[in-house]
N, C-alpha and C positions, 0 to 999 in steps of 0.2 A: 503494501500499499504506500503509495506517495503522499508524503505529510505535506499540508499547506505550509507557505512560505512563513505564516506566523508562527510556525513551532519552534524556529531554531533563531537563536541569537537577538531575542529582543522582540521579534514580532513587528507586525505592520501596524504602527501608530504614527499617524500623521503628527507635525509639529503642532498643529492648531489644536488637537486633542491632548498633548502631553504636557504634564506640568513640571517634570523633571527627566533631563535625557542625559547619558552618557554618550559622547560620539569619539570612537577610536581611543578609548582611555586606556592607558597603560600606567602601572605605578609599580616603581622599583625601589627596593632597598637594597643599595650597593648593588652587587651581582645578582639579586634575587630578585625575579618578577613575581610580585603579589598578584597584581593583576595585569592582563594581557590583551591590549587592542579590543576591549569589549565596547558594544553599543548595545544600549537599552532606551526604552522610552516608556515612562510610567505614566498611565492614563490619569487626568483629572479626576478626582473622586474616587479611585479604585483602591483596593487593598491588594498589595502585590508583596509576596514573601520572596526573599533570596533564599535559597536552601542550599545547603552543601556540608560537607564533614569540615572539622578542624583545619585550617590552612589552607582552604580552597580559595580565598580572598573575599569573601561576603562582608565581613567587618570592615576590612579596608576599605570596600567599596562604599559602604555606609558612611566613614569616615571622611571620604571624599566628597560625597554628598552634603554632608553636614559642613564641611570647611575645616575639619581638624587635621586632614591629610590634603596635599595638593597634589593633582596627577604629574608624572613625569613627562607625558604627553597626553593629547587629546583634550577634549573639553567637557565641562560641566555646564549644561543649560538649566536653569531654573526661569519658569515662566518665559521662556523666549529669551531670557537674557544670560550672555554667557558670564558665568561667576566664577571662573577659573581663577585662582589667585585671590578672590574675595574672603576675607576672614569669616570664621562663624558667625560672629556677632551682627555681621551685616547681610546674612542670607534669611529668606523669609522661610526657615525651618525650625523645628524644635526636635530633641532628642529625649527619648526614654531610655535609661541606661539599665544594664541588668541588675544591678545593686542599687538602683532607684537614685542614689546620690542626694538624698535630702538632708537638710541641715539639722541636725540634732538638738541644737540650742534654740531652734525657731519653732513657733508654733506652727499647725496645720494650715492656718491662714497666711501667716507670714511666708511659710515655704511656697504657696500657691501663688501669692501676690509678688514673689520676689522678680519675675521679670517685667511686672508692669512698673514697679517701683525703681526699676533701672532706665526706664525711657526718659527721654529729654524732649519736649518738657515733661515733666511727671504729671501723671492724671491725678486729680483730686483724691481725697480720703473717699468721698462718698462713691466716686467712680469705682475706685478700687475694692471697696467693701462690696458694691452690688455685683463685680465682674468675679469675684472670690465666692460669693453667694451662688451664682450661677454655675461656675464651673465645679464646685463641690456638689450641687444638686445633680449636676450631669452625670457624676459618678457616684451618687448614691451616699455622700458623705456629710449632707446637710446635718449642723450641730456640732461636727467635730472641729470647729474652727480654733478652739484654745487649746487642744490637744497637741502633745509634742510626739515626734515620729517614733520615739521608742516604746510608747503607751499603745502603739499600733499594732496589728497583726500584719503579717506578710502581704495579705492580700488588699489591706486597706492603705499600707505603705505605697502598693503600685498603684492604687487609685488617687492617692495624692502627687504622686509623681506624674500620672497623666493629667490630672486637673492643672498642674503647673505648666505642664508642656502645651496644653490647649488653651489656656486663657489668653496667650496671644493671637489666637487664630491663625497659625502657621499655615503656609501652602501645602506644606508635607510634614506628616509627622513620623520621624524615624525611631524604629523600636529596635533596640540592640539586645535580643534575646530576653526580653524581661518577665518571661514566665519560667525562666531556667530554675529559679532558687524555690518554687512553689511545690509542694505535693501534687500528687496526681490528680486527686479529685479537685483541689482547689485551682489547679492550672486548667483542668477542664472546664471549670464554671468562669474562669478568666478569659478563657477562649470565646465562649458565649458573651460575655459583657463586651469585650473588645469589638467584636462584630458588631453588636448592636449599637455600641458608642461610634462606631465609624458611620453606621449608616446614617445615625441620628445628627452628626454634625458635620456631614458631608465632606470631609477632609481628606486628602490622599493618606492613607496609611501605608509605610513601606516596613516591612518587618523582616530582620535576619534572624535565622534560626537553623539548627541542625536536626531539629525534630521534624520528620516528615509528616506524621500525623498533625502537628499543630499547623504547618503549612497548609496542607491540603484540606483540613476543616475550617480555615478562616478566611482563605484567600480567595480573590477573584481569578487571579492568575499567579503563578509561582515561577521563579527563574531558577534553574538547577545550575550550580556552579561546580567546576571541577578544575583544579591546578591553575587557579587564575583566569579561567575562561569560563564563558556562560555557554552552556552545552546546550539547553533547550528552554524555551520560554512558552508558557500556554497555560490553559485551565487545568485545575486539577485532574478533572476527568480526561482530557486531552493526554496529560503527561502519563497517567495511569495507563489507559488504553491504547496510546499511540507513542510510545517511547522512540526517541530517534536511535539509540543504541542500547546495548548490554547496560551500560553504567547507570542510565536514567533508570531502564527497568528494575535494577537491583537495588537503587537507591531510593526509588519511588514505590512503596509498597514492597511486596517479596515475589521474587519469580524463582522458578526453575529453569536451568538452562541445558540443553541437550545438545549434542554434536549435530552439525548440519552437513550434509552432503555437498553444500555450496562454499566454497573456501572462503574464509574471512567472516564467515556469519555463524550465529547460533540459532537454536530453536528456543524460544521462550514461552513457558506455559504457567500462569499464574496458579498457584497451590489450590485456591477455592473453584477452580475450573476442572479440577480432576476427582472423578467419580472412584468410589472405592466400594467393594462388597466382600462377602466372604469367599465367594468364587466366581468365575466367569458368567456364570447363568444368572447370575442376580445382578449383574450390571445392567443399567439402563441401555434401552436399544438406541441407535443413532451414533455410538461411540465409533470413531474413526480409528482409534487407536487403543488396543487392550494388552496389558502385560500382566504377569503375575509379579509379585514383590514381597519381601519379608519386612515386618515391622521392626524397625530398629530402637524407637523411642515414642513415647506418647506423652503430651503436656495437655492438661485440660486448662482452656482458657475461658471458662464460662458459657458464652454463647457458641464455641467452637471446641472442638479437640485437634490439635496439631499433631500430625504422625509423620516422623521420618521414616521413609521405607527405602528399600534398595532392591534393584533389579540388575541381573547379572549383565546386561547388554547396557542399559543406561545410566547406572550408578544410582547415587542416593537422590532422592527427591523429597520435597515436602507435599503433603497434602492437609487442607483444612476442611474437616468433617463437621457439618452442621448438627448442633444439639438433636435438632428433631430426627435427623436419620439415625443417629446413634440410640435414640428412645426405641426406634424400631429394630435395629440390627443389635445393638448392644455395642460397648466399646471391643475394638480389636486387640489381641492380646500381644503383648511385646514378645517377638520371636515366631510369631505365628505368620501363616502366608495368607496374602489376600489378593484379590483381584483388583486392578486400577485402570483407568481409561479416561479419554478426553475426545473431544471434538476436534477437527481439523481448524474450525474457525476459531478455536481458543489458543491456536498457536499463532506467535509473532516470529518472523524471521527477522533477525536484527544485525547489524554490524558487531561485532565481536569487541571491538574498541571500547 
């Protein structure tokens, strides 16, 4: 399947639509290229995530957008203006850091109003109080004005950091892994809150994360990076269903990879598309590939059970069995033999690189 041009290296977004752009941006630290000749256009009002492992260049990219780092070559454009070389305080962006960077000696109200109080001319007290009240209401912290940051939970501290960043109504809000320090349940709750907040305020959100679930669940589009380069940009569904190569298929979701007769290619099958049964007769009809396999491991995940199985010809692969299916057949024993199969439509032929 040929991918649309919008799937690769930033996608098709006109300058009129974009609020922030990279044009052939490269960043070097000595002999090390952290970001390599990247082009990216972020649409006004969208939620875009930059996703990649540690060291891929995603945080460096965010810092160049914020003005904390400058490109070695290329241009950073915000609202149609070339801001390359412009310091952070003169850019219409705000940033929420991973550890929030709140001032512990200041109250919540003073933390939130800090940016307003640095403006010249400085707004009046009544205007500042009104803006603080609106910002705290937006993040559901009305009544917390007099508290100190150390009196707040992790989730509440994050909301204060968001209110402080949003009070100046930036063109783009940059988020540097802001959920990384939260526990799993609170992180999930805050993902929903960030989504709702972004829709309510209508400001462009740009999130950097290594967490694929976080990126896929919150974003309108996701930009996948590897070794300083943008590999693919598209909607979460597009990245999952139409990865451009093995790297994206493996990093976005989970995939099984099998040898292909075509040189330089691999066959990819998602674990949830593989059917398993006690024997071949019990497999559903319409499967194009059917094999026997031995169960190596089994992990209960609540809604699904993950099986790691092995076939003499294909090697090891993963299967996600829905809980409903297990209620009918029972769990398969470790060391036992099963039948597995999948449809040809579930197979993606991908570049191996």
